C-alpha positions in Angstrom: 3.5 -9.1 -26.8 3.5 -5.1 -25.2 1.1 -6.7 -22.4 3.6 -9.4 -21.3 6.6 -7.4 -21.2 4.3 -4.9 -19.3 3.4 -7.9 -16.8 7.5 -8.6 -16.8 8.7 -5.0 -16.4 6.3 -4.8 -13.0 6.9 -7.9 -11.6 11.2 -7.0 -12.1 10.6 -4.0 -10.4 8.1 -6.0 -7.7 11.0 -8.5 -6.6 13.6 -5.9 -6.7 11.5 -3.0 -4.3 13.2 -3.0 -0.7 12.8 -0.9 2.6 15.6 1.3 2.5 18.6 1.0 5.5 20.2 3.8 7.0 23.9 2.8 6.6 27.0 4.5 6.5 29.2 1.3 3.7 32.2 3.2 5.5 31.1 1.8 8.6 30.7 -1.6 7.2 32.3 -5.0 9.1 31.7 -7.0 6.4 31.5 -7.6 2.8 30.2 -10.1 0.1 31.2 -10.3 -3.6 29.3 -12.0 -5.7 32.1 -13.9 -8.3 30.6 -16.9 -9.3 31.4 -17.1 -13.3 34.7 -17.6 -15.3 38.3 -17.8 -14.4 39.7 -14.6 -16.2 36.7 -12.7 -14.6 38.0 -14.1 -10.8 41.4 -13.0 -12.6 40.2 -9.3 -13.4 38.7 -9.0 -10.0 41.7 -9.9 -7.4 42.8 -6.0 -7.6 39.3 -5.3 -6.1 39.9 -7.3 -3.0 43.6 -5.9 -2.6 42.2 -2.3 -2.7 39.3 -2.8 -0.1 41.5 -4.8 2.4 44.6 -1.9 2.3 42.1 1.2 2.5 40.1 -1.6 5.1 41.9 -3.7 6.9 39.9 -5.1 9.8 36.8 -5.6 7.3 35.8 -8.9 6.9 36.0 -9.9 3.3 33.8 -13.2 1.8 33.2 -14.0 -1.9 30.6 -16.4 -3.5 32.6 -18.0 -6.5 32.2 -20.4 -8.5 33.5 -24.4 -8.5 35.5 -23.4 -11.5 37.0 -19.9 -10.5 37.4 -21.0 -6.7 41.1 -22.0 -7.0 42.0 -18.1 -8.1 41.9 -17.0 -5.1 43.7 -20.3 -2.6 45.8 -18.5 -0.4 44.9 -14.6 -1.4 45.6 -13.0 2.1 43.0 -10.0 1.2 40.2 -12.8 1.0 38.5 -14.2 4.3 36.0 -16.4 2.9 35.6 -18.7 0.1 32.1 -19.9 -0.7 31.2 -22.0 -4.1 27.8 -21.4 -5.9 26.2 -23.5 -8.4 24.5 -21.1 -10.7 22.6 -23.2 -12.8 21.2 -25.3 -9.1 19.4 -22.6 -7.4 18.1 -25.9 -5.1 21.7 -26.4 -4.6 22.6 -23.5 -3.3 19.7 -22.5 -1.0 21.3 -23.8 2.1 24.0 -21.6 1.3 22.5 -18.8 0.6 20.5 -19.5 3.6 23.9 -19.4 5.5 24.9 -16.4 3.6 22.1 -14.8 5.6 22.6 -15.8 8.2 26.2 -14.0 8.6 24.5 -10.7 8.0 26.6 -8.6 5.7 26.9 -5.0 5.9 27.6 -4.5 2.0 27.4 -6.8 -1.1 28.9 -6.3 -4.7 27.2 -8.1 -7.8 29.5 -7.7 -10.7 26.9 -8.0 -13.7 26.5 -4.8 -15.9 23.1 -6.5 -17.0 20.1 -6.8 -15.0 20.2 -10.7 -14.1 17.6 -12.5 -12.5 19.5 -15.7 -10.3 21.8 -12.4 -9.1 18.6 -10.5 -8.0 17.0 -13.9 -6.6 20.3 -14.4 -4.6 20.8 -11.0 -2.8 16.9 -11.8 -2.4 17.8 -14.7 0.2 21.7 -12.8 1.1 19.6 -9.8 2.3 22.1 -7.4 2.9 22.0 -3.7 4.5 23.2 -2.5 0.8 23.8 -3.6 -2.2 26.5 -1.7 -4.9 26.6 -2.9 -8.6 28.0 -1.3 -11.6 25.2 0.6 -13.7 22.6 -2.0 -15.8 20.9 -2.2 -18.9 17.5 -2.0 -19.0 15.6 -5.0 -18.9 11.7 -5.5 -20.2 11.9 -1.2 -20.8 12.8 -0.9 -16.7 15.6 1.3 -16.5 18.5 0.2 -14.1 18.2 2.8 -11.2 14.7 1.5 -11.3 15.8 -1.6 -10.0 15.4 -0.3 -5.8 17.1 -3.3 -4.6 20.6 -1.7 -6.0 21.8 1.4 -3.3 25.0 2.3 -5.2 26.0 1.7 -9.0 29.1 3.2 -10.7 29.9 3.6 -13.6 30.5 1.2 -16.8 32.8 4.1 -19.1 32.6 3.0 -22.2 36.3 2.2 -23.8 37.3 1.4 -20.5 38.6 -2.2 -19.2 36.8 -4.0 -16.6 39.6 -4.6 -14.6 38.8 -0.8 -13.9 34.9 -0.9 -13.9 35.2 -3.0 -11.2 37.5 -1.1 -9.1 35.3 1.9 -9.5 32.5 -0.5 -7.4 35.1 0.8 -4.1 34.0 4.4 -5.3 31.1 4.3 -2.3 34.0 3.7 0.4 35.6 6.5 -1.0 38.6 4.5 -2.3 41.2 5.5 -4.5 43.6 2.6 -6.1 46.9 2.6 -5.6 46.9 -0.2 -7.9 44.9 -2.0 -10.8 47.5 -5.2 -11.1 46.3 -8.2 -10.9 47.5 -11.3 -8.5 47.2 -14.6 -7.8 49.4 -16.6 -5.1 51.2 -20.0 -5.9 52.6 -22.4 -3.3 56.3 -23.0 -2.8 55.2 -26.7 -4.2 53.6 -25.3 -7.2 56.7 -23.3 -7.9 59.2 -25.9 -7.6 56.4 -28.2 -9.6 56.8 -26.0 -12.8 60.7 -25.3 -12.3 61.1 -29.1 -12.2 59.5 -29.5 -15.7 60.9 -26.9 -17.1 64.8 -27.9 -15.4 65.4 -29.7 -19.1 64.7 -26.6 -21.5 67.7 -24.4 -19.6 68.8 -21.6 -22.2 65.9 -22.2 -24.2 63.2 -19.3 -25.2 59.9 -21.2 -23.3 56.8 -20.4 -25.7 53.9 -21.4 -24.0 50.7 -22.5 -26.6 47.0 -22.3 -25.1 44.3 -23.9 -27.7 41.2 -23.6 -26.1 39.3 -21.3 -24.7 36.4 -21.4 -22.5 34.0 -20.5 -24.7 32.6 -22.5 -27.8 34.6 -21.5 -30.7 37.8 -20.4 -29.3 40.1 -22.9 -30.5 43.1 -23.7 -32.1 42.5 -26.6 -34.6 45.6 -29.2 -35.0 46.1 -28.3 -38.6 46.7 -24.3 -37.6 48.9 -25.1 -34.5 50.9 -27.3 -36.7 51.0 -24.0 -38.8 52.3 -22.5 -35.8 54.9 -24.6 -34.3 56.7 -24.8 -37.4 56.3 -21.0 -38.0 57.7 -20.2 -34.6 60.6 -22.7 -35.1 62.1 -21.1 -38.4 61.8 -17.7 -37.2 64.1 -18.7 -34.1 65.2 -22.7 -33.7 66.0 -22.2 -30.0 62.7 -22.5 -28.8 60.7 -24.8 -26.8 57.1 -24.7 -27.4 55.2 -25.9 -24.0 51.7 -27.1 -24.9 49.3 -25.7 -21.9 46.1 -27.7 -20.8 43.6 -27.6 -18.4 43.7 -30.9 -15.9 40.3 -32.6 -17.8 41.9 -32.0 -21.3 45.4 -33.7 -20.3 45.0 -36.7 -22.2 44.1 -35.2 -25.4 46.9 -32.5 -25.3 49.5 -35.3 -24.8 47.5 -37.2 -27.8 47.9 -33.9 -29.2 51.8 -33.7 -29.1 52.2 -37.1 -30.0 50.7 -36.6 -33.3 52.8 -33.8 -34.0 56.1 -35.3 -33.4 57.7 -32.1 -33.6 61.0 -32.1 -30.2 60.9 -28.8 -30.0 56.9 -29.1 -28.9 56.0 -30.9 -25.8 52.4 -31.2 -23.3 53.3 -29.6 -19.9 53.1 -31.8 -17.1 49.3 -32.4 -15.8 48.0 -29.0 -14.2 45.2 -29.6 -11.3 44.8 -26.4 -10.5 44.5 -22.8 -12.7 47.4 -22.2 -9.9 49.6 -25.0 -11.3 49.2 -23.3 -14.9 49.8 -20.0 -13.2 53.1 -21.3 -11.8 54.2 -22.8 -15.2 53.2 -19.3 -17.0 55.3 -17.0 -15.0 58.5 -19.4 -15.9 57.4 -19.2 -19.7 58.8 -16.4 -22.4 56.0 -15.5 -24.2 51.7 -16.5 -24.2 49.7 -17.8 -27.1 46.3 -18.5 -26.4 42.8 -17.6 -27.4 41.7 -18.1 -24.0 41.0 -14.8 -21.7 41.8 -16.5 -18.5 45.3 -18.1 -19.6 45.8 -14.3 -21.2 44.9 -12.6 -17.8 47.7 -14.9 -16.2 50.0 -14.0 -18.5 49.2 -10.7 -17.6 49.5 -11.1 -14.1 52.9 -11.6 -14.4 53.6 -8.6 -17.1 54.7 -11.4 -19.2 54.8 -10.8 -23.3 51.3 -12.6 -24.9 49.7 -12.3 -28.2 46.0 -13.0 -27.4 44.0 -14.3 -30.1 40.3 -12.6 -30.1 37.2 -12.6 -31.8 36.6 -9.6 -34.0 34.5 -7.9 -31.5 36.2 -5.0 -30.5 33.3 -4.6 -28.1 35.2 -7.0 -26.0 38.0 -6.6 -26.4 38.2 -3.4 -24.9 36.6 -5.0 -21.9 38.9 -7.7 -21.8 42.2 -6.9 -23.5 45.8 -8.3 -21.8 47.3 -5.8 -19.6 50.9 -6.9 -20.1 53.1 -4.1 -21.4 54.1 -6.1 -24.3 51.3 -7.7 -26.1 50.0 -7.8 -29.5 45.9 -9.5 -30.8 45.2 -11.0 -33.7 41.5 -10.7 -34.5 38.9 -13.3 -36.4 37.6 -12.4 -39.5 33.9 -13.1 -38.1 32.1 -11.7 -34.6 32.3 -14.7 -33.2 34.4 -17.6 -32.7 37.9 -17.9 -34.1 37.8 -20.1 -36.7 39.7 -18.0 -39.1 42.2 -15.5 -38.3 45.6 -14.3 -40.2 48.5 -17.2 -39.0 50.9 -15.0 -40.7 50.3 -12.2 -38.6 50.5 -14.1 -36.1 54.2 -15.6 -36.7 54.9 -11.5 -37.3 54.3 -11.0 -33.9 56.1 -13.4 -32.7 59.1 -12.3 -34.5 58.5 -9.0 -33.1 58.5 -10.6 -29.8 60.5 -13.3 -29.5 63.5 -10.8 -31.0 62.2 -8.6 -28.2 62.6 -11.4 -25.7 66.2 -12.9 -27.2 67.9 -9.4 -26.5 66.5 -9.3 -23.3 67.9 -12.7 -22.3 71.4 -12.1 -23.5 71.5 -8.8 -22.1 
C-alpha cells in the first residue's frame, strides 16, 4: 500500500512541476478565475471580481464557470468574459481549454483548498504565467507547497468564512478589499416580473421558503413543510408564504402547494435562472432555506434569513449566512437535515417576524 502511495506522490509532483516564469503579477493584463462548481460558490466569489477591478480597472477578467452557476455573472460589470466548463467531461472541455491556452493568460486563480486532479489538468493545458490558489491540504503524503505548479498560496484561516478566504487570493496584488459584500445584477425585466407577481400580496409579510438544497439529504419534506407553514401563520396571520423553486422542480412545487391547500401558501412564478429567483428574493421580507445558494442570495440583499444546516460547524463557518439578521437551525446529524427542530425554527420565525413587523410599521 505504501509503495502505491509513493508512486502516486511521485506522479503528482511530476505533473505539477514547471519552469519558473519571471513575471510581476501587478503587471497582469488578463486573468482567469476557475469557478466551475455550484451557484453558492459563485455568489460568494463575486466580491473578488469587484475588488480586483476597482484596483486594476484595465485588467481583463475571465471566469471559467459551470453550466449551473454561469448565470450568477449575467450583467456583472466586473467580469469581461465567461467560459463554460463541464467538470466531469474533460474531452468535451478540451476545445475550450485549448482556446483559453491561446488567450495566454498572465494569471489563473484556482479557489480549491484541496489538491484536485481535474483542476491541475486544466491548469496544465491553460498554461498561465502564474497561478494563485488557497493553501492546500496534502494528498498522497505530499504537502501543498511541494506542488510547483502553484506560484502563490494564500491562507485558509480556521474560523474564517469562504468569502474572506477567497478574497485573500487578491493578496499577491497587494489589494486591501474595501468591501466583502456579495453582488448580483438583475435586469429590469426580472425585477418587473417579481413586482408583478407580488402585487397581489400587498400589505402582507412575505416569507420565502426554499425546501431543497443542491446536495442530497438537504430537503424539507412535505409533512415538515406543512407544520412549518401552519406554525408561521399561527405566529402572524398577515403572512404570505412563497415556495421558491428551481426551474426543473417547478411542477413539483406547484403540486406541493396544491396538496397543502393553504390560502397563505403559493408557489413562486416559474423562474428561468438564478437571477429570476434573486429578483424575487430581493422583494421578500424573510427567507427560510436549507440550501446555501438561496441563503447567500438572501445575504446579498441583507434579507433576514433562517438557514437549516447539517450538524457540521466547520462547514457552517465556511458558508454561514452573512445577513445582518440571521439565525441557523442545526440538524441532529453531521450529514443531511432529516432531523432538525421545527419548534426552534418557529421560535426564530417569531423573533424575526416581530422585528420585520416593527420595521414595516415604522
